[in-house]
N, C-alpha and C positions, 0 to 999 in steps of 0.2 A: 344434289338439288333439286327440287321439287319436279315430277315427269306431267306429260300432259292429263294424267286422270289426276292427278293433284289437284292442278291448274283446273281445270272444267269442272271438279267437285267445288274448287273454291268459288270461280266463277259463277255457279247456278245458288251456292251458299251465300253470296254478294246480293247477288238478283234478287233472289226472296227475301231478302230482308229491306233491302233499298228500292228496287224500282215497283212498277205497278202504278196501277190509276190510282187518283186522289192523293189525298194528303199527306201518305205515307212514305210517297216517295220525292217529296218537298224534303231539300237540304235545309236544314236548322244552324247548322252549323259546319264548317270548313275550317281545318287548321293543319299545315305543314309545318316541314322544318326545309324542306327539299325545292331547293333556287326555281325551278323551270316549272314547278307547281305556284310557289310565290309569286314568279312574276305574272302568272296566268291569272292568278287571284287577284292580283292588285291593279289588273287592265280590267277585268270583270269577274265579280264577285261569285262562285261557286253557291255559297248561300244564296238561298231564295231560288234557287234554280232545281231540278227535276231532275235526277237519276233517270234517266231513260229506259235502259237496261245496261247490263253486265255480262261478256262473254269471253271466252278463252280462243286466244290464237296460240296452238302451241302451248310455249312456257310463258307465255306473257297473257295479263288480265287486263281486260278493256272495259272502262265503267265511262259509257256516256251520259255525258250531262249538257240539259238544254233549259233553256226558259221556260218558266212554265206553260207561258203562252205560244210558243212555237217546239214544243217540243218533238214535234215529229220533222221539222223542217231540218230536213241532215244539213241544210248551210249553216243553222246558227247552234248545231252542235258541236261540243266539246269531248273528246277524247282523252282519258286520261289514264293510259297505259304503262303497267307497271309489272317489273321481272324481279322474282324473288331471289334469282341466282342459287348460292349454296343455304343461305341463311335466312332470308326475309321469309313473312308469314304474315297472313291476315287473319285477326281475331273479329269474330260478331258477339257481340254483348247484346243485351235488353237492357233498355234505358234504368238505370239504379242496379246493375248486377252489378257483381264486385270484380274488377280486370285480375286475369293473370299475371300481368306485367305491370311494371308503375307506366301513369299516362306521359311522364315526361320521356320516355323510351319510346313513344311512339311518334312514328316520322309524317304518316296521314292520318288525319280523324275525319269521319264524315258520319255527322250527327242526323235524324231523324226523327220524329217523336217519339217512335216508337225502340227505335236500333240505335248503334254505334257500331260503325267499320272502323278498325284501327290497324293500320297496316307497322306491324315492327321489324327496325333491320330489312325494310327492303332498300335496294341502293340505287335501281334505277326507277325514274319515272322522269315521261315526257306528257305534253299537252301537244295534240295532234288536232285539227282540222280532218274531216274524210278525205280532202283532195291531198293535203298532206301524208298522211295514213298509206293511201294507195301507192306514194309514190317513193315509201320507207321501205328498204330489201331485209330490214333485220326484224319486221315481225311478218310473218308467214300470212297469205294470201289463204283466203277460207279453202281453195281448192288443195293447199297444200297439207291443210288440218286433217291427222286423221280421225279427229273426233266431232268434222264438221259433214251436214249430210253432203254437202257439195265437194267433197274428198274427192278427189280423182285420182283412182288406184294406178290407171293403163301411165297418166302422167308420171307418177312416182315408178313406178317400174324402169320406166327410161331415166330415168333421174340416177336411179340406182346402176342401172347398167353400165350409165356412160362413167361412172368411176371405177371402173378397170384397174388400175392400179392399185387402187386405196385398200384398205382390208376391209372385210365384211362389217366387222362390232364398230369402225372406224367410220365406214359410210351409214349405217343405221343411226349413228349421232347425228347428222347432219340435219340440222332444220328444214337446211333449202331439199333434201331428197323426201321426207316426210317429220311433220311437225309433230312431237309430242312423244318420241320414242327418246327416253333418256339411259341410265347409263344399268339400272334394274332390269327394263324392257328389255334393252339391246343382250343380256345376256340369258335372258328365258324365253326371247324369239329365237336368239340362234340354236337354244337346245330343243328346243319343241319342232324345231323346224330340221333336226340333224345337220345343222351344219356348223362350219369350224368357224369362229371370229375371228382370227387369225389369217383365213384365208384369204388370197385378192379376190376382189368383186368375178375380174375375169373369167374366174375357175365358176361362178356361179351360169345354173342353163336358165333359160328365159324362166320355164317353170317355178326352178326355186326363188328365182325371184319376186314372181309374182308370188309363190308362197311365203316368204316374208315378208310383205306388205299385206296380204292378208292375214298372217298371223299379227301383226303387228296390230292392225284396224280391232282384231276380233278379242286380244289382250287388254288393249286399253277399255275397248267398250265395256268388256264386262266387269271392268271394275270401277264404270261409273253409272251403275245401276243406281236407280231411282230411291232414295231414303224412304222407308216405309208413313206414313202421317206427313205432318205439314210442320215437323220439326226444322228449324232453322241451325245447320249444324256447320262446320269446317270441317278438314280431315283430320282434325287434330286426335288423338286415339283410334285411327282409322286404320285397318290393316290389309296391305295389298295382297291377292291371290291371282296365281296364275294356274294352280292342280286345281284339281277337281277336289281334293280331301276336305273334309272338313277338322281335320284337326289344326287348331290354329298354327303349331310347331312346322307343319308340313303345309304353307301355304306356297311357297317357293320351290322350283326345281334346282336350281344352282346358285342362285345369288346370296353372298354370304355363308356359305356352303364350302370352303375351303377347306378339304381333309375328310371330310365325311363323306359317306358313300355315297355314290348315284340312284336315284330314286327306281332308276330302271334295270340299272346293271351292275351296280355294286360298288363298280370302281370309284378309287376317292376321287372325287369335285378337286380337280386342278383352280389355280388362281393367279392371275399375272398381271403387270401394268399394260395396259395397252396405249400406243399413241403419243401423239406430242402431248397432248395434257395427262399423261400419264392416269389415265384413267380404270380405275381395276376390273377384269372381265373373268368371270367366273366360267368354268365349260369342263363334259365328261371327254376324256380322252380316248374314249373306246367309243360314245355314242356318236361321235362329233368329231370321229378322225379329220384329220388334215390332209387333206387329196394330195398323191403321188405328183411330182414332175414340178 
């Protein structure tokens, strides 16, 4: 599943392509095979409106539409929220560029004069007003999102510590604790903080909990640094990095490295399915020794 850094980069690229002042942000064509969007399109066409902005909330992409003469009026805006789950992706093409996938496989297509944004295999999409979105608990608040300036680290620590009987690895995956951490960052954050992901949250000191929250934000932020130039890009071909190594083969500490030597101590990295979702977890049994008792 794409994690918070991937979604942030996707939203940023979509925003660069589709939003902004003037004619570039006007939607010339909107197509969808998804019923919730089709119903909203029937009630009021997205074509002819502006894409005011695109933002991420944890693992959700929010695309904000509004009539051109009321672009800044929140009451007139509609928010198209999409979640990619395991297989969805947004592609961005310049007009006339050859697509990497057949057009008939696109579930959402948003076209401006210059660009085409196409969502492939996106399983979840819904239209909200801002009032509705504020009541929707499935989509994180800005203060819960690790990559937002409004992120409240102190509140995130309290939410993490409140999950005392849950394993640390599972708690880190909860988007209600802090939005953006996925399976890769779960393993990487626990390793860098020398915390065993299978230990219970109630074994954490407050300082350790603060360290996990701080490190989660640091690693996500490091992976959404601005691209050079004005290129319109998505995350395709981009490699996530949590180590400081320039070697592409050494970009992660533990994730995906089951049986390989730990980059710190040389012990073989272990791999185990964890939690109700049977999500794979990687860790070093020496650097991240489980606490006794």
